[in-house]
C-alpha positions in Angstrom: -28.6 -79.3 -29.8 -29.0 -77.0 -26.7 -28.9 -78.8 -23.4 -32.2 -78.4 -21.5 -31.8 -76.5 -18.3 -32.5 -78.4 -15.1 -35.5 -77.1 -13.1 -34.5 -76.2 -9.6 -36.8 -76.3 -6.6 -38.3 -72.9 -6.2 -38.9 -72.0 -2.5 -41.2 -69.1 -1.7 -41.2 -67.7 1.8 -44.1 -65.7 3.2 -42.9 -62.9 5.5 -45.5 -61.9 8.2 -46.1 -64.8 10.6 -43.6 -67.0 8.9 -40.2 -65.2 9.0 -41.2 -62.5 11.4 -44.2 -60.9 13.1 -44.8 -57.1 13.5 -46.2 -56.1 16.8 -49.9 -55.3 16.5 -49.4 -52.5 19.0 -47.1 -50.8 16.5 -48.9 -51.6 13.2 -52.5 -50.8 14.1 -51.8 -47.4 15.8 -49.6 -46.4 12.9 -52.3 -47.2 10.3 -54.9 -45.4 12.5 -52.7 -42.3 12.6 -52.3 -42.3 8.9 -56.1 -42.7 8.2 -56.8 -39.9 10.6 -54.2 -37.6 9.1 -55.6 -38.2 5.6 -59.2 -37.8 6.8 -60.1 -41.4 5.8 -63.4 -42.6 7.3 -62.9 -46.2 8.3 -63.9 -46.8 11.9 -63.5 -50.6 12.1 -59.8 -50.9 11.1 -58.8 -52.1 14.6 -61.2 -55.1 14.4 -60.2 -56.1 10.8 -58.2 -59.2 10.1 -55.1 -58.7 8.0 -53.6 -62.2 8.0 -52.8 -63.6 4.5 -54.2 -60.5 2.7 -52.1 -58.3 0.4 -51.2 -54.8 1.3 -53.0 -53.6 -1.8 -56.2 -55.3 -0.7 -55.9 -54.0 2.9 -55.2 -50.4 2.1 -57.8 -50.3 -0.7 -60.5 -51.7 1.7 -60.0 -48.6 3.9 -61.4 -46.4 1.1 -64.8 -48.0 1.2 -66.4 -44.7 2.2 -64.4 -42.7 -0.3 -65.5 -44.5 -3.5 -62.1 -46.3 -3.6 -60.5 -43.1 -4.8 -57.3 -43.9 -6.6 -55.5 -40.6 -5.8 -56.3 -41.1 -2.1 -55.1 -44.7 -2.3 -51.8 -43.5 -3.7 -51.4 -41.0 -0.8 -52.3 -43.6 1.7 -49.8 -46.1 0.2 -47.1 -43.5 0.1 -47.6 -42.4 3.7 -47.8 -46.0 4.9 -44.5 -47.0 3.2 -42.7 -43.8 4.3 -43.8 -44.2 8.0 -43.2 -47.9 8.1 -39.7 -47.4 6.9 -38.9 -44.5 9.2 -40.7 -45.5 12.4 -40.4 -49.3 12.7 -37.5 -50.6 14.7 -36.3 -53.9 16.1 -38.4 -53.5 19.1 -41.5 -53.7 16.9 -40.6 -57.0 15.2 -40.3 -60.6 16.5 -37.8 -62.6 14.4 -39.0 -66.2 14.3 -36.6 -69.0 15.2 -34.8 -71.3 12.7 -35.4 -69.1 9.7 -31.7 -68.8 8.9 -31.5 -72.6 9.2 -34.3 -73.1 6.7 -33.1 -70.5 4.2 -29.5 -71.8 4.4 -30.7 -75.3 3.8 -32.4 -74.4 0.6 -29.7 -72.1 -0.6 -27.0 -74.8 -0.2 -29.1 -77.4 -2.0 -29.2 -75.0 -5.0 -32.9 -74.0 -4.8 -34.1 -70.7 -6.2 -35.2 -69.0 -3.0 -37.6 -66.1 -3.2 -40.5 -64.4 -1.4 -44.3 -64.7 -1.9 -45.8 -62.1 0.4 -48.7 -59.7 0.6 -46.3 -56.9 1.4 -45.4 -54.1 -0.9 -41.8 -54.6 -1.9 -40.4 -51.7 0.1 -42.5 -52.7 3.2 -41.0 -56.2 2.8 -37.5 -54.8 2.6 -38.1 -52.6 5.7 -39.4 -55.5 7.8 -36.6 -57.9 6.8 -34.0 -55.3 7.5 -35.3 -54.5 11.0 -35.6 -58.2 11.7 -32.0 -58.7 10.6 -32.8 -61.1 7.8 -29.9 -60.4 5.5 -30.4 -63.1 2.9 -30.5 -61.9 -0.7 -33.7 -63.4 -2.0 -33.5 -64.0 -5.7 -37.0 -62.5 -6.5 -40.4 -61.8 -5.1 -44.1 -62.0 -5.9 -45.5 -59.1 -3.9 -48.9 -57.7 -2.8 -48.3 -54.6 -4.8 -48.9 -56.5 -8.1 -52.4 -57.8 -7.4 -55.0 -57.5 -4.6 -55.8 -61.2 -5.0 -53.2 -63.4 -3.2 -54.1 -66.3 -5.5 -52.6 -64.4 -8.3 -49.2 -64.1 -6.6 -48.0 -67.7 -7.4 -48.8 -67.0 -11.1 -46.6 -63.9 -10.9 -43.9 -66.2 -9.4 -44.2 -68.6 -12.3 -43.7 -65.7 -14.8 -40.7 -64.4 -12.8 -39.0 -67.8 -12.8 -39.6 -68.2 -16.5 -38.1 -64.8 -17.2 -35.2 -65.1 -14.8 -34.1 -68.6 -15.4 -35.3 -69.0 -19.0 -37.1 -72.3 -18.3 -40.6 -73.6 -18.6 -41.7 -73.4 -15.0 -43.2 -76.5 -13.4 -45.6 -75.6 -10.5 -45.0 -79.0 -8.8 -41.4 -77.8 -8.2 -42.6 -74.7 -6.4 -43.0 -74.7 -2.6 -44.9 -71.9 -0.7 -44.0 -71.7 3.0 -46.6 -69.7 4.9 -48.7 -69.5 8.1 -52.2 -68.7 7.0 -55.0 -70.5 5.1 -54.6 -68.0 2.3 -51.0 -69.2 1.8 -52.3 -72.8 1.4 -55.2 -71.7 -0.8 -52.9 -69.8 -3.2 -50.5 -72.7 -3.4 -53.4 -75.1 -4.2 -54.8 -72.6 -6.7 -51.5 -72.7 -8.7 -50.9 -76.5 -8.2 -47.8 -75.7 -6.1 -46.7 -77.5 -2.9 -47.3 -75.9 0.5 -45.7 -76.1 3.9 -47.9 -74.5 6.6 -46.1 -73.3 9.7 -47.9 -72.5 13.0 -45.7 -69.6 13.9 -48.5 -67.2 13.0 -52.0 -66.9 14.5 -53.3 -70.2 13.0 -53.1 -73.6 14.8 -52.5 -76.9 13.2 -56.1 -77.8 13.6 -57.2 -74.5 11.8 -54.8 -75.1 8.9 -55.5 -78.8 8.3 -58.8 -78.4 6.5 -57.1 -76.4 3.8 -54.9 -79.4 2.9 -51.3 -78.2 3.0 -48.8 -80.9 2.1 -47.0 -80.6 5.4 -47.7 -78.7 8.7 -44.8 -77.8 11.0 -44.5 -76.0 14.3 -41.4 -74.0 13.2 -38.8 -74.0 10.5 -36.2 -76.2 12.3 -34.9 -79.4 10.7 -35.8 -78.4 7.1 -34.2 -81.6 5.8 -36.8 -83.6 7.6 -40.0 -81.7 6.5 -38.7 -81.1 3.0 -38.2 -84.9 2.7 -41.8 -85.4 3.8 -42.9 -82.8 1.3 -41.2 -84.4 -1.6 -42.5 -87.8 -0.7 -46.1 -86.7 -0.2 
């Protein structure tokens, strides 16, 4: 008889607003420059909210006046990734406090620590590198794979099933993020959620979406993880 594998806790960190924040004064002008270079007509980009959305969704939305042309989307995506990687530096990124403490806590307890982010994989890699986040995340559910953020936890379930050869239990997954969309996608997949107010949303703005726990930063992970597991 084959011994059944024990199901680890699966911890999924969002990136933007949770582990780090990219300066709007870098990101928005960069995107505007790319749109102008490619002749993409989208005048209201500067006013648009990006929080919690996937890169795929954001970049596709810029093609509203171009019949969502797939070839143009691929050019836009390619240029965005190329210039993000080559032009972004440490001065453009705020590295949030206590992230090493939280990542180390889960790593030491034997959790399977990954990413669940709206970023494209290479954009995620570039941001983490610039922010000096050197942890080797085990896997990721990225915004390249689906425009709808609610689908990303389902991708995470499939990845864990494939990587660990277990039947994944959503109740053993924890999404840590800073936006209502992070909470919504966790609830959609019956996963647990820790909402952190290091992004642009306050505790009062996050509460109506019913995360399991709301914290002001990632410090003292042993305390809020205990609350999470007892909720």
